[in-house]
N, C-alpha and C positions, 0 to 999 in steps of 0.2 A: 451312738445316735441320740441317747437320752441325756447325755452329759452336756447340757446347754447352760453356760454360766449366765447369771442375771447381770443386768447393768445397774451398778450402784450410782448414786448421785455424783460421787467423786469421779466417775468415769465419763460423765457427760461434759463435752467441751464447752467452754465459754462462748458467748456470742461473738466476741472479738477474736476468736481463734482463727488462724489462717484457713481459708476456704478448703484447701486441699486436705488438711487434717480433719476438718469438720465432716467433709464428704466421706472420707475413709471410715471414720468412726460410725457415721450414719449407716453406710452400706454394710459394715460388719454387723452392727446391731440388727439391721433389717433382715439379713440372712439368717441370723439366729432366731429372730422372732417368727419368721416364716416357717422355719424348721419346727419350732415349738408348737405353733398353731396347727401345722400339718399333723403332728403326732397327736395333739389333743383332738383334732377332727376325727382321727381314726377311733378314738374312744367313743365319740358320738355314733359313728357308723357301726362300730362293734355292738354298742348298746341297742341300736335300732334292729340290727339283724337278729340279735339274741331275743328281743321282744317278739318279733314276728315269727321266729322259728321255734319259740318256746324252748330255747336251749340256753346253756350258760354262756357268759361272755368269754372271750378267748383269754383275757387276763382279768385279774381282780381290780376293778376300777378304784376301790377305796384304798388301794396300795399305790396309787399314782403319785410318784415323787416329783413330777414336773411342777414347776412353779407357775404362778398365774401370768397370763399375758397382760401387757400394759393396756392402758385405755386406748380407745379407738382413734382419738385425736392424734396420738403419737404414731400409731400404726398407719394411719391414712395420710401422714405428712407427705407433701410433694417435694419439699426441699430440705436440706440439712438445717437451715435456719428454722423452719416450721417445726421440725422434729425436736430441736433443742428447746424451743419455747414450750412445746407440749410436754416434754420430759421434765422440765423444771417446774411445770405447774403442779399444784398440790395434788397428790395422789398418784402421780405418774411413776414415781420412784419405785423400784422393785427390790431393794436391798434393805434389810436382810431377806433371805429366801422364805417364801411362804408356800410350801407345796400343797397340792390338793389333798394329800393324805392327812395333813394337819387340820384342814377344814372339816373333813369327814369325821375326824375324832371329836371336833368341837360341836358337830351336829348331833352327836349321840351322848349327851350328858344325862345325869339323873334328874335334871329339872328342865324347865322350859325357858331358861334365861336366853334373851336375845342379844346379849352383849358381845356381839361379834363385829369386828371392824371389816365388814364385807362391802360396804356401800361404795368403796373406791375401786373395786375390781371391775374388769370389763364385763359387759353383758354376755359376751361369748363364754366366759367362765361358767356361767350358770347352766349352759347347755351340758357341759361336762359334769357339773355337780348333779344335775337331775338324772343323767344317765347312770351316774354312780349310785344314787339312791335307788334307782330302778333295779340295778343289778343286785343290790343288797336285798331288796324286797323279793326278787325272784329266788335268791338263794334261801331266804327264810321260808318261802312257800314250798320250795322243793324239798326242804329238810323235814317238813311235816311236823313231827313231834319234837323236833329240836336237834341241833347239832352243835357240838362244842365250838365256841368262838363266835357264834352268830348272835346278833341282838334279838330281842323279842319282837314279835309283830307289833306290839304296843309301842315299843321304842322306835320302830321304823315309822309308824304313823306319826308319832310326835316329832320326829326329825323332819318329816315331810311338811308338817305344819310350820315348823320353824323356818325351813328353807323358803316356803312361799311367803311368809311374813317378811323375811329379809329382802327378797326380790321385790315385793310390792312396795316396800318402804324405801328402797334404794333411790338415791338422787341421780345416780349414773345410769339408770336403766330407763329407756324411753317407753312410752305407752305401748308402742307396737311390740317391743321386746318383752314387756310385761305380759301382754296378751298371749304371745307365742309361748312364753314360759308357763303361763297359767294353763294353756291347752295341754302342754306336755305333762304338767303336774297332774291334771285331772285324768289323763291317760294312765299314769302310773298308779293313781289311786284306784282306778277302775280295775287294773290288773290285780290289785290286792283282793278284789272281791270275785272276779271271774276272769276267764281266759279271753282277753279282748280279741286276740287273733281269731279264735274259734267263733266268737260272737260276730265279728265282721263277716266271716265266711257264711254264717247262717243267715244274717241279714241280707247279704248280697244274693244268696241263693233264693230266698223268699221273695225278693224284689226283682229277681231275674236280671241282676246286674253282673256283667262279665267280670 
């Protein structure tokens, strides 16, 4: 299920390729991309459930070996011709593989360097990245005095700052997507200071909100 090969530039048919061949390659790619995004979507759901239940995620998000989904123009293409044009555009190529696990490693360096080539990734990718950071933050908080293999709380905070900087400076992320990512980012930061699920319940109880 997780073995989804990426599409390299050499695999993308030329514009003048016979229509039957172009459509076949497009549909094959689309099926794999839908499968990839469905699996990645489960990471988001898993993270949300873990947040509100105050429990661990079902899998370690930072060990996610799936590679990034391509840009939205390619995914939303209505014809094989549109898909080819979008895939040949700068930044749409997906080979060599860049798994999410590699990005998480780059988000936890010893300095605050922002030299990550993330601006070409799909905005959808950042939903998965933020949930991964949220899961790490929860692991660190649950560990209390520390646990072998976990980053420090300071390192988690620095990585969150780096992630927000990259999202806000990305040319491929719309203002709406940036606002949505910012809201989720603030929620993760709030969870570092207090139990937001409990906080919401207390507020709703005080304001008599069902």
